[in-house]
N, CA, C and O atoms as a CHARMM CRD file, in Angstrom:
* protein
*
  300
    1    1 MET  N      0.66100  -1.28800  -0.16400 PROA 1      0.00000
    2    1 MET  CA    -0.11800   0.27800  -0.07500 PROA 1      0.00000
    3    1 MET  C      0.83000   1.24100  -0.01800 PROA 1      0.00000
    4    1 MET  O      1.87000   1.08400   0.62100 PROA 1      0.00000
    5    2 LYS  N      0.50900   2.46500  -0.77400 PROA 2      0.00000
    6    2 LYS  CA     1.28200   3.56800  -0.79400 PROA 2      0.00000
    7    2 LYS  C      0.23100   4.66900  -0.46400 PROA 2      0.00000
    8    2 LYS  O     -0.98500   4.65800  -0.65700 PROA 2      0.00000
    9    3 THR  N      0.82100   5.36900  -0.05900 PROA 3      0.00000
   10    3 THR  CA     0.08100   6.87800   0.47800 PROA 3      0.00000
   11    3 THR  C      0.82000   7.99800  -0.13400 PROA 3      0.00000
   12    3 THR  O      2.03400   8.02100  -0.33100 PROA 3      0.00000
   13    4 VAL  N     -0.22700   9.13600  -0.48100 PROA 4      0.00000
   14    4 VAL  CA     0.46700  10.55000  -1.06000 PROA 4      0.00000
   15    4 VAL  C     -0.51000  11.46800  -0.47600 PROA 4      0.00000
   16    4 VAL  O     -1.58800  11.08600  -0.02200 PROA 4      0.00000
   17    5 ASN  N     -0.18800  12.46700  -0.48900 PROA 5      0.00000
   18    5 ASN  CA    -1.28700  13.79800  -0.32000 PROA 5      0.00000
   19    5 ASN  C     -1.36500  14.31700  -1.68100 PROA 5      0.00000
   20    5 ASN  O     -0.34100  14.37000  -2.36300 PROA 5      0.00000
   21    6 ILE  N     -2.74300  14.79200  -2.23500 PROA 6      0.00000
   22    6 ILE  CA    -2.97300  15.29800  -3.47400 PROA 6      0.00000
   23    6 ILE  C     -3.81400  16.41100  -3.11500 PROA 6      0.00000
   24    6 ILE  O     -4.40300  16.46700  -2.03600 PROA 6      0.00000
   25    7 LYS  N     -3.87800  17.33100  -4.04300 PROA 7      0.00000
   26    7 LYS  CA    -4.64300  18.59400  -3.89200 PROA 7      0.00000
   27    7 LYS  C     -5.51200  18.56900  -5.31000 PROA 7      0.00000
   28    7 LYS  O     -5.00900  18.54100  -6.43300 PROA 7      0.00000
   29    8 LEU  N     -6.79900  18.58300  -5.02700 PROA 8      0.00000
   30    8 LEU  CA    -7.87400  18.73100  -6.25800 PROA 8      0.00000
   31    8 LEU  C     -8.62200  19.76300  -5.93900 PROA 8      0.00000
   32    8 LEU  O     -9.53400  19.57300  -5.13400 PROA 8      0.00000
   33    9 SER  N     -8.42300  20.99700  -6.45700 PROA 9      0.00000
   34    9 SER  CA    -8.89700  22.37700  -6.44600 PROA 9      0.00000
   35    9 SER  C     -9.99000  22.70200  -7.03000 PROA 9      0.00000
   36    9 SER  O    -10.90900  23.34900  -6.52800 PROA 9      0.00000
   37   10 LEU  N     -9.91800  22.17600  -8.33000 PROA 10     0.00000
   38   10 LEU  CA   -10.62900  22.47600  -9.44000 PROA 10     0.00000
   39   10 LEU  C    -11.65200  21.51300  -9.61600 PROA 10     0.00000
   40   10 LEU  O    -11.51400  20.35700  -9.21700 PROA 10     0.00000
   41   11 ALA  N    -12.81400  21.97800 -10.27300 PROA 11     0.00000
   42   11 ALA  CA   -13.98300  20.56800 -10.70600 PROA 11     0.00000
   43   11 ALA  C    -13.12800  19.83500 -12.14500 PROA 11     0.00000
   44   11 ALA  O    -13.21400  18.67900 -12.56000 PROA 11     0.00000
   45   12 GLU  N    -12.43400  20.81100 -12.59900 PROA 12     0.00000
   46   12 GLU  CA   -11.97200  19.91300 -13.86300 PROA 12     0.00000
   47   12 GLU  C    -10.74700  19.08500 -13.18700 PROA 12     0.00000
   48   12 GLU  O    -10.54500  17.89900 -13.44400 PROA 12     0.00000
   49   13 ASN  N    -10.08200  19.72600 -12.43700 PROA 13     0.00000
   50   13 ASN  CA    -9.12100  18.70600 -11.96800 PROA 13     0.00000
   51   13 ASN  C     -9.47600  17.29700 -11.41600 PROA 13     0.00000
   52   13 ASN  O     -8.79900  16.27900 -11.56100 PROA 13     0.00000
   53   14 VAL  N    -10.64800  17.41800 -10.76100 PROA 14     0.00000
   54   14 VAL  CA   -11.32300  16.25600 -10.17600 PROA 14     0.00000
   55   14 VAL  C    -11.95200  15.45000 -11.44600 PROA 14     0.00000
   56   14 VAL  O    -12.20400  14.25700 -11.27200 PROA 14     0.00000
   57   15 LYS  N    -12.19300  15.98500 -12.59000 PROA 15     0.00000
   58   15 LYS  CA   -12.67400  14.96600 -13.63700 PROA 15     0.00000
   59   15 LYS  C    -11.62600  14.30800 -14.29000 PROA 15     0.00000
   60   15 LYS  O    -11.76200  13.18600 -14.77800 PROA 15     0.00000
   61   16 GLN  N    -10.35300  15.09600 -14.32900 PROA 16     0.00000
   62   16 GLN  CA    -9.25900  14.65100 -14.97000 PROA 16     0.00000
   63   16 GLN  C     -8.76000  13.58700 -13.88400 PROA 16     0.00000
   64   16 GLN  O     -8.77800  12.43900 -14.32600 PROA 16     0.00000
   65   17 PHE  N     -8.37800  13.69400 -12.73800 PROA 17     0.00000
   66   17 PHE  CA    -8.30100  12.78500 -11.76300 PROA 17     0.00000
   67   17 PHE  C     -8.92500  11.43400 -11.76700 PROA 17     0.00000
   68   17 PHE  O     -8.27500  10.39000 -11.81600 PROA 17     0.00000
   69   18 VAL  N    -10.10500  11.50700 -11.71700 PROA 18     0.00000
   70   18 VAL  CA   -11.07500  10.20500 -12.11000 PROA 18     0.00000
   71   18 VAL  C    -10.81500   9.62600 -13.17700 PROA 18     0.00000
   72   18 VAL  O    -10.56500   8.42300 -13.09600 PROA 18     0.00000
   73   19 ASN  N    -10.78800  10.26300 -14.47400 PROA 19     0.00000
   74   19 ASN  CA   -10.30200   9.65400 -15.91500 PROA 19     0.00000
   75   19 ASN  C     -8.99700   9.02700 -15.25300 PROA 19     0.00000
   76   19 ASN  O     -8.94100   7.80200 -15.36200 PROA 19     0.00000
   77   20 ILE  N     -8.33200   9.40800 -14.83500 PROA 20     0.00000
   78   20 ILE  CA    -6.71100   8.74900 -14.73600 PROA 20     0.00000
   79   20 ILE  C     -6.94400   7.35600 -13.88600 PROA 20     0.00000
   80   20 ILE  O     -6.82700   6.21700 -14.33700 PROA 20     0.00000
   81   21 VAL  N     -7.24900   7.67400 -12.75100 PROA 21     0.00000
   82   21 VAL  CA    -7.54900   6.50100 -11.71300 PROA 21     0.00000
   83   21 VAL  C     -8.32000   5.35100 -12.31000 PROA 21     0.00000
   84   21 VAL  O     -8.11000   4.14600 -12.17000 PROA 21     0.00000
   85   22 ASN  N     -9.11500   5.87400 -12.89800 PROA 22     0.00000
   86   22 ASN  CA   -10.08400   4.73900 -13.41700 PROA 22     0.00000
   87   22 ASN  C     -9.66700   3.66700 -14.36500 PROA 22     0.00000
   88   22 ASN  O    -10.30900   2.64600 -14.61300 PROA 22     0.00000
   89   23 ARG  N     -8.37100   4.06200 -14.93000 PROA 23     0.00000
   90   23 ARG  CA    -7.68200   3.29500 -15.89900 PROA 23     0.00000
   91   23 ARG  C     -6.97700   1.94700 -15.05400 PROA 23     0.00000
   92   23 ARG  O     -6.69500   0.91300 -15.66000 PROA 23     0.00000
   93   24 TYR  N     -6.76900   2.09000 -13.77400 PROA 24     0.00000
   94   24 TYR  CA    -6.10700   1.26100 -13.13600 PROA 24     0.00000
   95   24 TYR  C     -6.91700   0.38300 -12.11300 PROA 24     0.00000
   96   24 TYR  O     -7.70700   0.76300 -11.24900 PROA 24     0.00000
   97   25 PRO  N     -6.51500  -0.88900 -12.43500 PROA 25     0.00000
   98   25 PRO  CA    -7.12400  -2.20000 -11.77000 PROA 25     0.00000
   99   25 PRO  C     -7.44500  -2.10400  -9.68900 PROA 25     0.00000
  100   25 PRO  O     -8.44600  -2.40900  -9.04100 PROA 25     0.00000
  101   26 TYR  N     -6.31100  -1.64200  -9.31300 PROA 26     0.00000
  102   26 TYR  CA    -6.54200  -1.65200  -7.93200 PROA 26     0.00000
  103   26 TYR  C     -7.40700  -0.59600  -7.29200 PROA 26     0.00000
  104   26 TYR  O     -7.90800   0.37200  -7.86500 PROA 26     0.00000
  105   27 GLU  N     -7.51500  -0.94100  -5.94900 PROA 27     0.00000
  106   27 GLU  CA    -8.46500  -0.10900  -5.40800 PROA 27     0.00000
  107   27 GLU  C     -7.94200   1.11600  -4.80300 PROA 27     0.00000
  108   27 GLU  O     -6.90200   0.98900  -4.15700 PROA 27     0.00000
  109   28 ILE  N     -8.46900   2.27600  -4.89000 PROA 28     0.00000
  110   28 ILE  CA    -7.58600   3.54500  -4.31500 PROA 28     0.00000
  111   28 ILE  C     -8.88300   4.16800  -3.51300 PROA 28     0.00000
  112   28 ILE  O     -9.99300   4.27800  -4.03400 PROA 28     0.00000
  113   29 ASP  N     -8.59800   4.52300  -2.29000 PROA 29     0.00000
  114   29 ASP  CA    -9.11300   5.56800  -1.65400 PROA 29     0.00000
  115   29 ASP  C     -8.62300   6.76900  -1.24600 PROA 29     0.00000
  116   29 ASP  O     -7.42300   6.93400  -1.02400 PROA 29     0.00000
  117   30 LEU  N     -9.72500   7.91600  -1.08700 PROA 30     0.00000
  118   30 LEU  CA    -9.20800   9.27900  -0.82200 PROA 30     0.00000
  119   30 LEU  C     -9.76200   9.11000   0.78900 PROA 30     0.00000
  120   30 LEU  O    -10.58300   8.31000   1.23600 PROA 30     0.00000
  121   31 ARG  N     -9.01500  10.13800   1.45200 PROA 31     0.00000
  122   31 ARG  CA    -9.26800  10.41900   3.03500 PROA 31     0.00000
  123   31 ARG  C     -8.94700  11.44500   3.55300 PROA 31     0.00000
  124   31 ARG  O     -7.78100  11.75500   3.79600 PROA 31     0.00000
  125   32 SER  N    -10.24100  12.33200   3.87200 PROA 32     0.00000
  126   32 SER  CA   -10.14000  13.91300   4.29800 PROA 32     0.00000
  127   32 SER  C    -10.60500  13.64400   5.77600 PROA 32     0.00000
  128   32 SER  O    -11.73700  13.17100   5.87800 PROA 32     0.00000
  129   33 GLY  N    -10.06900  13.81900   6.66400 PROA 33     0.00000
  130   33 GLY  CA   -10.43900  13.74300   8.12000 PROA 33     0.00000
  131   33 GLY  C    -10.60600  12.39200   8.42900 PROA 33     0.00000
  132   33 GLY  O     -9.69200  11.57600   8.54300 PROA 33     0.00000
  133   34 ARG  N    -12.00500  12.14300   8.58400 PROA 34     0.00000
  134   34 ARG  CA   -12.47000  10.89000   9.19800 PROA 34     0.00000
  135   34 ARG  C    -13.56800  10.45300   7.94500 PROA 34     0.00000
  136   34 ARG  O    -14.58800   9.84900   8.27600 PROA 34     0.00000
  137   35 HSD  N    -13.36400  10.72400   6.73200 PROA 35     0.00000
  138   35 HSD  CA   -14.24400  10.67900   5.60300 PROA 35     0.00000
  139   35 HSD  C    -13.46400   9.80600   4.83900 PROA 35     0.00000
  140   35 HSD  O    -12.28500  10.15600   4.79800 PROA 35     0.00000
  141   36 VAL  N    -13.79500   8.53300   4.06500 PROA 36     0.00000
  142   36 VAL  CA   -13.05800   7.94700   3.44000 PROA 36     0.00000
  143   36 VAL  C    -14.14800   7.70600   1.99300 PROA 36     0.00000
  144   36 VAL  O    -15.29000   7.24900   2.02600 PROA 36     0.00000
  145   37 VAL  N    -13.47100   8.11500   0.92500 PROA 37     0.00000
  146   37 VAL  CA   -14.18700   7.84300  -0.28300 PROA 37     0.00000
  147   37 VAL  C    -13.56600   6.86900  -1.60500 PROA 37     0.00000
  148   37 VAL  O    -12.33600   6.87900  -1.66700 PROA 37     0.00000
  149   38 ASP  N    -14.04600   6.30900  -2.31600 PROA 38     0.00000
  150   38 ASP  CA   -13.54100   5.72900  -3.44900 PROA 38     0.00000
  151   38 ASP  C    -13.21900   6.46500  -4.59200 PROA 38     0.00000
  152   38 ASP  O    -14.10900   6.78700  -5.37900 PROA 38     0.00000
  153   39 ALA  N    -11.93100   6.80100  -4.79300 PROA 39     0.00000
  154   39 ALA  CA   -11.24700   7.83900  -5.65500 PROA 39     0.00000
  155   39 ALA  C    -11.57800   7.74200  -6.99400 PROA 39     0.00000
  156   39 ALA  O    -11.19100   8.58500  -7.80400 PROA 39     0.00000
  157   40 LYS  N    -12.49500   6.46400  -7.40700 PROA 40     0.00000
  158   40 LYS  CA   -13.04500   6.69200  -8.59800 PROA 40     0.00000
  159   40 LYS  C    -14.26600   6.87800  -8.77400 PROA 40     0.00000
  160   40 LYS  O    -14.72900   6.43700  -9.82700 PROA 40     0.00000
  161   41 SER  N    -15.06600   7.48800  -7.94800 PROA 41     0.00000
  162   41 SER  CA   -16.20400   8.51500  -7.82900 PROA 41     0.00000
  163   41 SER  C    -16.30400   9.54600  -7.61800 PROA 41     0.00000
  164   41 SER  O    -16.25100  10.04900  -6.49600 PROA 41     0.00000
  165   42 ILE  N    -16.51100  10.23600  -8.87700 PROA 42     0.00000
  166   42 ILE  CA   -16.43100  11.72700  -8.71300 PROA 42     0.00000
  167   42 ILE  C    -17.54300  12.09300  -7.62100 PROA 42     0.00000
  168   42 ILE  O    -17.09200  12.44700  -6.53200 PROA 42     0.00000
  169   43 LEU  N    -18.70300  12.06100  -7.74000 PROA 43     0.00000
  170   43 LEU  CA   -19.51000  12.26600  -6.40800 PROA 43     0.00000
  171   43 LEU  C    -18.83800  11.94600  -4.97700 PROA 43     0.00000
  172   43 LEU  O    -18.96600  12.81600  -4.11500 PROA 43     0.00000
  173   44 GLY  N    -18.32200  11.08700  -4.74000 PROA 44     0.00000
  174   44 GLY  CA   -17.61000  10.88100  -3.63100 PROA 44     0.00000
  175   44 GLY  C    -16.63800  11.98300  -3.20400 PROA 44     0.00000
  176   44 GLY  O    -16.63000  12.62700  -2.15400 PROA 44     0.00000
  177   45 ILE  N    -15.59600  12.06900  -4.55000 PROA 45     0.00000
  178   45 ILE  CA   -14.68400  13.32200  -3.97300 PROA 45     0.00000
  179   45 ILE  C    -15.57800  14.76100  -3.96300 PROA 45     0.00000
  180   45 ILE  O    -15.37600  15.59700  -3.08300 PROA 45     0.00000
  181   46 PHE  N    -16.32900  14.91400  -4.75700 PROA 46     0.00000
  182   46 PHE  CA   -17.03700  16.44900  -4.30800 PROA 46     0.00000
  183   46 PHE  C    -17.71700  16.26800  -2.87400 PROA 46     0.00000
  184   46 PHE  O    -18.36300  17.25700  -2.52900 PROA 46     0.00000
  185   47 SER  N    -17.70500  15.32900  -2.07400 PROA 47     0.00000
  186   47 SER  CA   -18.46300  15.28300  -1.04400 PROA 47     0.00000
  187   47 SER  C    -17.36200  15.51600   0.12000 PROA 47     0.00000
  188   47 SER  O    -17.74500  15.69700   1.27600 PROA 47     0.00000
  189   48 LEU  N    -16.09700  15.50800  -0.18200 PROA 48     0.00000
  190   48 LEU  CA   -14.81800  15.68100   0.57300 PROA 48     0.00000
  191   48 LEU  C    -14.59800  17.38600   0.85000 PROA 48     0.00000
  192   48 LEU  O    -15.27100  18.09100   0.09800 PROA 48     0.00000
  193   49 ASP  N    -13.99400  17.88800   1.54300 PROA 49     0.00000
  194   49 ASP  CA   -13.40500  19.15400   1.60200 PROA 49     0.00000
  195   49 ASP  C    -12.16200  19.12200   0.77600 PROA 49     0.00000
  196   49 ASP  O    -11.18100  18.38400   0.87400 PROA 49     0.00000
  197   50 LEU  N    -12.44000  20.15000  -0.11400 PROA 50     0.00000
  198   50 LEU  CA   -11.57200  19.89600  -1.14900 PROA 50     0.00000
  199   50 LEU  C    -10.50700  21.26600  -1.07300 PROA 50     0.00000
  200   50 LEU  O     -9.66900  21.50400  -1.94300 PROA 50     0.00000
  201   51 SER  N    -10.68800  21.94400  -0.08100 PROA 51     0.00000
  202   51 SER  CA    -9.79900  23.23700   0.26400 PROA 51     0.00000
  203   51 SER  C     -8.67200  22.77900   0.85400 PROA 51     0.00000
  204   51 SER  O     -7.82700  23.66500   0.98700 PROA 51     0.00000
  205   52 LYS  N     -8.36900  21.75600   1.24000 PROA 52     0.00000
  206   52 LYS  CA    -7.10900  21.00700   2.03500 PROA 52     0.00000
  207   52 LYS  C     -6.70300  19.78200   1.00700 PROA 52     0.00000
  208   52 LYS  O     -7.32800  19.17700   0.13600 PROA 52     0.00000
  209   53 PRO  N     -5.37200  19.70600   1.51700 PROA 53     0.00000
  210   53 PRO  CA    -4.58000  18.33400   0.65400 PROA 53     0.00000
  211   53 PRO  C     -5.51000  16.99600   1.34300 PROA 53     0.00000
  212   53 PRO  O     -5.90400  16.96500   2.50900 PROA 53     0.00000
  213   54 ILE  N     -5.73800  15.92700   0.30400 PROA 54     0.00000
  214   54 ILE  CA    -6.53300  14.84500   0.82700 PROA 54     0.00000
  215   54 ILE  C     -5.40400  13.74700   0.66900 PROA 54     0.00000
  216   54 ILE  O     -4.49000  13.77200  -0.15500 PROA 54     0.00000
  217   55 THR  N     -5.66200  12.74000   1.66300 PROA 55     0.00000
  218   55 THR  CA    -4.48600  11.61400   1.69900 PROA 55     0.00000
  219   55 THR  C     -5.32900  10.30600   0.60000 PROA 55     0.00000
  220   55 THR  O     -6.45400   9.81800   0.70900 PROA 55     0.00000
  221   56 MET  N     -4.27100  10.05300  -0.39200 PROA 56     0.00000
  222   56 MET  CA    -4.96800   8.89500  -1.18000 PROA 56     0.00000
  223   56 MET  C     -4.02900   7.72800  -0.92600 PROA 56     0.00000
  224   56 MET  O     -2.79900   7.77400  -0.90400 PROA 56     0.00000
  225   57 GLU  N     -4.72800   6.79000  -0.75900 PROA 57     0.00000
  226   57 GLU  CA    -4.09600   5.41200  -0.20800 PROA 57     0.00000
  227   57 GLU  C     -4.50000   4.59600  -1.62700 PROA 57     0.00000
  228   57 GLU  O     -5.64000   4.67900  -2.08400 PROA 57     0.00000
  229   58 ILE  N     -3.60600   3.92200  -2.17400 PROA 58     0.00000
  230   58 ILE  CA    -3.27800   2.96100  -3.18400 PROA 58     0.00000
  231   58 ILE  C     -2.99400   1.50600  -2.57500 PROA 58     0.00000
  232   58 ILE  O     -2.03900   1.24600  -1.84300 PROA 58     0.00000
  233   59 TYR  N     -3.79400   0.76700  -2.91700 PROA 59     0.00000
  234   59 TYR  CA    -3.64300  -0.53500  -2.33900 PROA 59     0.00000
  235   59 TYR  C     -3.21300  -1.25600  -3.32200 PROA 59     0.00000
  236   59 TYR  O     -3.84700  -2.20500  -3.78300 PROA 59     0.00000
  237   60 SER  N     -2.17900  -0.89900  -3.70300 PROA 60     0.00000
  238   60 SER  CA    -0.92000  -1.72900  -4.63900 PROA 60     0.00000
  239   60 SER  C      0.34700  -1.22900  -4.24800 PROA 60     0.00000
  240   60 SER  O      0.61000  -0.02700  -4.21200 PROA 60     0.00000
  241   61 ASP  N      1.14900  -2.15600  -3.94900 PROA 61     0.00000
  242   61 ASP  CA     2.87700  -1.58800  -4.11000 PROA 61     0.00000
  243   61 ASP  C      3.46900  -1.16700  -5.64500 PROA 61     0.00000
  244   61 ASP  O      4.41300  -0.41500  -5.88900 PROA 61     0.00000
  245   62 ASP  N      2.71700  -1.80500  -6.47200 PROA 62     0.00000
  246   62 ASP  CA     3.16600  -1.70400  -8.05200 PROA 62     0.00000
  247   62 ASP  C      2.54100  -0.44800  -8.65400 PROA 62     0.00000
  248   62 ASP  O      1.81200  -0.66000  -9.62300 PROA 62     0.00000
  249   63 CYS  N      2.67900   0.73800  -8.29000 PROA 63     0.00000
  250   63 CYS  CA     1.82600   1.95900  -8.63200 PROA 63     0.00000
  251   63 CYS  C      2.35700   2.76500  -8.95300 PROA 63     0.00000
  252   63 CYS  O      1.67200   3.78800  -8.95800 PROA 63     0.00000
  253   64 ASP  N      3.71900   2.94100  -9.39200 PROA 64     0.00000
  254   64 ASP  CA     4.65200   3.72600 -10.11700 PROA 64     0.00000
  255   64 ASP  C      4.22000   4.37300 -11.40900 PROA 64     0.00000
  256   64 ASP  O      4.70500   5.47900 -11.64500 PROA 64     0.00000
  257   65 ASP  N      3.37500   3.84600 -12.29000 PROA 65     0.00000
  258   65 ASP  CA     2.94400   4.11200 -13.24000 PROA 65     0.00000
  259   65 ASP  C      1.87200   5.31400 -12.88300 PROA 65     0.00000
  260   65 ASP  O      2.03400   6.45300 -13.32000 PROA 65     0.00000
  261   66 LEU  N      0.79700   4.95400 -12.07100 PROA 66     0.00000
  262   66 LEU  CA    -0.34400   5.74200 -11.47400 PROA 66     0.00000
  263   66 LEU  C      0.36400   6.93400 -10.95500 PROA 66     0.00000
  264   66 LEU  O     -0.04300   8.07000 -11.19900 PROA 66     0.00000
  265   67 LEU  N      1.53700   6.66700 -10.16000 PROA 67     0.00000
  266   67 LEU  CA     1.93200   8.14000  -9.56600 PROA 67     0.00000
  267   67 LEU  C      2.47100   9.01100 -10.43300 PROA 67     0.00000
  268   67 LEU  O      2.22300  10.21400 -10.35500 PROA 67     0.00000
  269   68 LYS  N      3.31500   8.46600 -11.40800 PROA 68     0.00000
  270   68 LYS  CA     3.86800   9.35100 -12.61400 PROA 68     0.00000
  271   68 LYS  C      2.71600   9.98900 -13.40400 PROA 68     0.00000
  272   68 LYS  O      2.82100  11.13800 -13.83500 PROA 68     0.00000
  273   69 GLU  N      1.71500   9.31000 -13.57700 PROA 69     0.00000
  274   69 GLU  CA     0.46200  10.35400 -14.48100 PROA 69     0.00000
  275   69 GLU  C     -0.12400  11.30300 -13.46300 PROA 69     0.00000
  276   69 GLU  O     -0.63500  12.29800 -13.97600 PROA 69     0.00000
  277   70 ILE  N     -0.17400  11.24000 -12.14400 PROA 70     0.00000
  278   70 ILE  CA    -0.67200  11.89100 -11.15700 PROA 70     0.00000
  279   70 ILE  C     -0.21600  12.79000 -10.72700 PROA 70     0.00000
  280   70 ILE  O     -0.84800  13.48100  -9.92800 PROA 70     0.00000
  281   71 GLU  N      1.33900  13.16200 -11.20100 PROA 71     0.00000
  282   71 GLU  CA     2.38200  13.97300 -10.22700 PROA 71     0.00000
  283   71 GLU  C      1.69100  15.24800 -10.11100 PROA 71     0.00000
  284   71 GLU  O      1.81000  15.80300  -9.01800 PROA 71     0.00000
  285   72 SER  N      0.96200  15.86000 -11.04200 PROA 72     0.00000
  286   72 SER  CA     0.77100  17.14000 -11.41800 PROA 72     0.00000
  287   72 SER  C     -0.36800  17.50300 -10.17400 PROA 72     0.00000
  288   72 SER  O     -0.68200  18.69100 -10.10800 PROA 72     0.00000
  289   73 PHE  N     -0.93800  16.66900  -9.29400 PROA 73     0.00000
  290   73 PHE  CA    -1.91700  16.69200  -8.15300 PROA 73     0.00000
  291   73 PHE  C     -1.23500  16.32200  -6.79800 PROA 73     0.00000
  292   73 PHE  O     -1.89500  16.46700  -5.77000 PROA 73     0.00000
  293   74 ILE  N     -0.12300  15.91500  -6.74100 PROA 74     0.00000
  294   74 ILE  CA     0.61600  15.35700  -5.49000 PROA 74     0.00000
  295   74 ILE  C      1.00500  16.70900  -5.13100 PROA 74     0.00000
  296   74 ILE  O      1.20700  17.54700  -6.01000 PROA 74     0.00000
  297   75 VAL  N      1.13000  16.99000  -3.82500 PROA 75     0.00000
  298   75 VAL  CA     1.87500  17.90300  -3.04700 PROA 75     0.00000
  299   75 VAL  C      2.78700  17.34200  -2.09200 PROA 75     0.00000
  300   75 VAL  O      3.46800  18.08200  -1.38100 PROA 75     0.00000
């Protein structure tokens, strides 16, 4: 499992992010405070507080390709 912090400040960023993570087969969660949502769910992401960085948990150790693709969102 890998954990990184990301920032999704604009609605367009959320759409881009969801399109990227949906191409990968492994489970990915986003955590903001005590709320946890599926990173592949646009509605779930919009239920989080997007004004602060969000913790992304990737349930795979072989996810370097995903991390490279989302590096513009990583803080």
